[in-house]
C-alpha positions as CSV (number, residue, x, y, z in Angstrom):
1,G,4.3,-33.7,16.5
2,L,6.7,-33.8,19.5
3,E,9.7,-36.0,18.8
4,G,13.2,-36.7,20.1
5,I,12.2,-37.7,23.6
6,A,14.7,-40.3,24.9
7,F,13.3,-43.5,26.5
8,E,14.7,-46.9,27.4
9,S,13.4,-50.0,25.7
10,I,14.0,-53.6,26.5
11,Y,13.3,-56.4,24.0
12,L,14.4,-59.9,23.1
13,R,16.2,-60.6,19.8
14,K,17.0,-64.0,18.3
15,S,20.6,-64.5,17.5
16,R,21.9,-64.9,13.9
17,D,25.2,-66.5,12.8
18,P,27.3,-63.7,11.1
19,R,29.6,-66.2,9.5
20,L,26.7,-68.0,7.8
21,V,25.4,-64.6,6.6
22,E,28.7,-63.6,5.2
23,S,29.1,-67.0,3.5
24,R,25.7,-66.5,1.8
25,K,26.6,-63.0,0.6
26,L,29.8,-64.4,-1.0
27,L,27.9,-67.3,-2.5
28,D,25.3,-64.9,-4.1
29,N,28.1,-62.4,-5.0
30,F,26.3,-59.7,-3.0
31,T,23.5,-59.8,-5.5
32,C,19.7,-59.8,-4.9
33,Q,18.5,-63.2,-6.1
34,V,15.1,-61.8,-7.1
35,C,15.8,-58.6,-9.0
36,G,19.6,-58.7,-9.6
37,F,20.3,-55.5,-7.7
38,R,24.0,-55.2,-6.7
39,M,25.5,-52.1,-5.2
40,Q,29.0,-51.7,-3.9
41,V,29.5,-48.6,-1.7
42,A,33.0,-49.1,-0.5
43,E,35.8,-51.6,-1.2
44,D,34.4,-54.2,1.1
45,K,30.8,-52.9,1.6
46,F,27.7,-53.8,-0.3
47,I,24.0,-52.9,0.1
48,I,22.5,-56.4,0.5
49,D,20.4,-58.2,3.1
50,V,20.3,-61.9,3.9
51,H,16.8,-63.4,4.2
52,H,15.8,-66.6,6.0
53,L,13.6,-68.7,3.8
54,N,12.3,-70.4,7.0
55,P,12.0,-67.6,9.5
56,V,14.0,-67.9,12.8
57,S,11.1,-66.0,14.4
58,D,8.9,-69.0,13.9
59,A,11.1,-71.3,16.0
60,S,10.3,-72.0,19.6
61,G,13.9,-72.4,20.5
62,P,17.4,-72.6,19.0
63,I,17.6,-74.1,15.5
64,I,20.3,-75.2,13.1
65,T,20.3,-73.0,10.0
66,S,22.0,-74.1,6.8
67,I,23.3,-71.8,4.0
68,E,20.5,-73.3,1.8
69,N,17.9,-71.7,4.1
70,L,19.4,-68.2,3.4
71,I,19.1,-66.0,0.3
72,C,20.4,-62.6,-0.6
73,L,17.8,-59.9,-1.2
74,C,18.2,-56.2,-1.8
75,P,16.5,-54.0,0.9
76,N,13.5,-53.4,-1.3
77,C,12.9,-57.1,-2.1
78,H,13.5,-57.9,1.6
79,R,10.8,-55.4,2.6
80,I,8.4,-56.9,0.1
81,A,9.2,-60.4,1.5
82,H,8.0,-59.4,4.9
83,S,5.0,-57.5,3.7
84,G,2.7,-60.6,3.9
85,Q,0.1,-61.0,6.6
86,S,1.7,-63.9,8.4
87,A,4.5,-65.7,6.6
88,P,7.2,-64.1,4.4
89,L,6.4,-64.1,0.7
90,S,8.1,-66.7,-1.5
91,L,10.8,-65.5,-4.0
92,K,8.2,-66.1,-6.8
93,K,5.7,-63.9,-5.1
94,I,8.2,-61.2,-4.5
95,A,9.1,-61.3,-8.3
96,A,5.3,-61.1,-9.1
97,V,5.0,-57.9,-6.9
98,L,7.9,-56.3,-8.7
99,N,6.5,-57.2,-12.1
100,A,2.9,-56.0,-11.3
């Protein structure tokens, strides 16, 4: 197929608090809280995502997020979390998918 054609796209994104994200990464020691994956690729660089247990996308406006609403997931577990039809999968359901 034909690829590589440049085009301009405009979309809205909801903001995230990078300080809160970094605090969660430190609290979880840059480790996936479902499968235990931890990979350091440079002195201060880890492969880890921070997942919202209550999605920001569900909010109709600005919300206050606490560190307890965040959890570290590896990219694979994070992809699984968002593989559900509507709401993200729970940590227990992500673990069940991994162990299936």
